[in-house]
N, C-alpha and C positions, 0 to 999 in steps of 0.2 A: 243285509237288506240294501236294496238300491232303489232308485226311482228314475223314471223316464221323463225328463223335463222338456225334451225337444218335441214340441207338439205338431210341427209341420204347418206350413202356411195354410191358413183357412180353417184348420181343425179346431174345434172347441176344446177347452181345457178339460182334463179328466175331472170327475166329480171330486170335489175337495181340493182341486188344484194340482195334485200330484198323482201320477200313475205308479202305484206301489209294486215292487217286485220283492217278495220275501224269500226267494230261492237263494241259498248261499252258494259260494263257489265250491269246487270239489275238495279243496284242502280243508275248508271249514266243515264240509259234510263228513269227511273221514274222521275229523276230530270229534264231531257230535256222535257219530256212530260208536266210537270207542268209549266216549264218556257215558253214553246211554246204557251201557252195561250195568251201571250203578244207580240208575234212576228207576223210579216207579213208572210202570207202563200202563197206558190206557188204549184198549182196542177201539178204534173209531167206528161208530155206527155208519151205515150207508149215508145218512143225512149229513153227519159230521164230516165224512170224507168229501162230500160235495162242497160243503162250506169251506173246508180246508183248501181245496183246489182253487176256489174262487178267491180266497184270501191270498194264497201264494202267488197267483198270477196277476193280481191287481184288479180282478173282477169286482172286488168289494172295496176298492180304493175309496177313501184314504185309510181304511182300517189296517192296522199292522198286526192284528191278532184277534183272538176271540175277545168279545167285549168285557171290559172291567165293569165294576158295579156303577161307577159314575156315569159311563156311557149308557149302560143298560137302563138305569133309572131315568136318565134324560130322554132316551129314545121312547121308552114306554109312556112317559109323561107328556112329552112335547114333540115327538117325531124328529128330534134333533140330537146329534152327539153333544157331549159336554162342551165342545168348543163352538157349538152353534151350527155346525154343518147339518143340512137336512138329511135325515135318515129314517126310513119308515118303520122298520121292525128290528128286533134284537137278533144279533148273530152270536150265539153262545155255545159253550161247551157244557152240556148237561151231563151230570154223573150222579150215581146213586149215593145215598148216605154213607154206605160202607166204604166207598172209595174216597169220598170227600174228606172223611175224617183222617185219612192217611196223608193228606196233602197240606203242606205248610206254605204260607206266603213266602216268596223268595226262592222256593224250590224250583226244580225243573222236571217236567214230565215228558217221557218218551211217548209220542203219539204214533201208533202203529196201524197198518192196514190189516185186513182180515187174515193175511198170511203171517202176520207178526213182523213184517218189514217196517223199519223206522221210516216214517215219512216227514216227521217234523219234531222239533223240540219246542215245548211250550214253557216259557219262563213266567211262572205264576206271580201275579200281582195280588189277587185277592180271591177268596172263596166265600160264597154265601148261599143261603137257602132262599129259593125264589117262592113268591106267592103266585102260583100259576093262575088262579082265578082272577086276581087283580091284573096280571099280565094280559090275559085274554080280553078282559074288559077294556083295558087301556089301548091295546094294539088293534083289536078288531071291533070295539064298540059293542060287544055282546058276549055273553057266556053261554049262548045256545050251541049245543054240540052238533046241531045240524050244519053249522058252518065248519068246513073241513079244517080251517086253521085253528079254530077253538077246540075241535075234537082232538087234534094232535097235541095241543098244549095241555089240555086237561087230562088227556090219556097218557101223558108222559110221566112215568113213575120216577124218573131221575129228577129229583126236586132241587138238587144242588147245582150251582154254576161255578165254573172255574174261569177266571179271566186273566189274560196275559198276552205278552208279545210272542210271536212265532218266528222261528228260524226253520224254513222249509228245506228239507234235505233232498226230496224228490217228489215229483208229481205222481198221482195215481196212474197206473198203467191202463191204457185203453187199446183195444185191438180192432175196433171198428171205426170207420169214418175218420181215420187219422189225418187225412189231408184237410179236413174241415175243422178240426179241433184247434182253432187258432186262439192264442192268448190275446188279450187286449192290445199288448204292444205289437204283436204280429199283425193284427188287423190294421192298426195305425200305420204299420210299415207298408202294407199293401196300398193304403190310401196315398202315402207319400210317394211311393214308386210310380204310381199312376197319375200323380199330380192332382189328386182330388182336392178341390176346395169346397165342394158341396156334396153332402151325402144324406140321403134319406134312408133311414133304417127301420125295419119292421121286425119286431120281436114277437114270437108266437110260440105257444106251447102245444098247439094243435095243428092238424093238417090244413094247409092253405087251400082255400076254395077259389073258384074263378073270380068271385067278387074281390077277394083279397089281392089276387094278381092284378086286376084292373086298378084297384085302389092304389097299390104301391107304385105301379108303373106310371099312372097319371100324376101321382104326387111328385115323383122324381122328374118327370117330363116338364111339369109346370115350373120348376125352378132350374131346369137343365142340370140335374144332379146325378151322381152315381147312386146305385141302389144296393143296400146291404140287407140280405135276408138272414135273420138272427134267431134261429129256433133254439129253444132250451131243451135239454135232454136230461136223463137221469131219473130221479124220483118224480112221480107225478101224482095227481089226485085221482081218486076213483073215477073211471069213465073216460080218462084221457087215452089217446092213441099211443101205442108204444113208439119209441123213438126210431126204430128201424123203418116202420111205415112212414113216419113223419119225415125222416131224412130222405127217403126214396122219393117222396113227393116233392121235396125242395129241389132235388135234382131234375125232376120233370119241369118244374117251373123255370129253372135256370136254362135248360135247353130250349124251352119254348119261348124264351124272351126275345122280342124283336131285336135284330142286330142294329145297335146304335151306340157309338162310342160313349156318349154321355150317360147312357142307361145301362152300362155294364153291371150285371148283377154278381155279387159274391155271396157265398153261404159260409157263415161261421157258426160254430156250435158252442153253446154255453152250458156247462153242467148246472143243473138246477138243484139248489140246496135249500136250506132254511125252511124245513118242513114242506118244501115243494109247492108253495102256493104263489109266492111272488119272488122274483129274482131282482133284487134292488141294484141293477147294473147302471 
């Protein structure tokens, strides 16, 4: 694990003060692949794969893994990590009872993608059974299943949670929009290379309309800032536009933006995880 402490002139600090990078170097990755032959394996769900990617790249900074019980209880109860850092909802690895009973504190689990490829090692700190109704009530303020977040929590049959630190071996593979799938560190690198001291960012999970275009351009122009369009992709809630249409729309917005150095738009993609309702970036 490493961190990026060089923030660049004028850029705000990452959330929690440190931009986390959980990807290990190639030598360590080879070592983990060899050792993983003897570990219990867990095939990540699509949501968990999204969460893992955000953890590994620092999108969920300052987290260094799936939440342990101390952080989970604190976030549910006060919207803060155990150390007091503001955090709106749990980032957890949920597993069924049958798997949870095979895991011991202090053990290591091989986290694998749908093809069985090792993507990360999870060093287990604790394992516990969650009260999903209490979680929904504390996080969303309701237990009404009409709320998509509540429906996902109460409909989750994996009642157990495993918390611990992650060593990421590789990121999930993507074959679309590769040039736009920038990590948080890469986005900061773009800002630094262009000498950005002011940035207006617009994060959206839906197609941008003309009103959004005008809103973002005028916001950037009002403070002479660069503009970052930051759509989330991956899992969505029912009724949302698919990310192919979404990203094609961002390209149109980018091309149609007035030529002005201080209003240069960039598009960066963020995988959306955590039940796909909010992306706490």
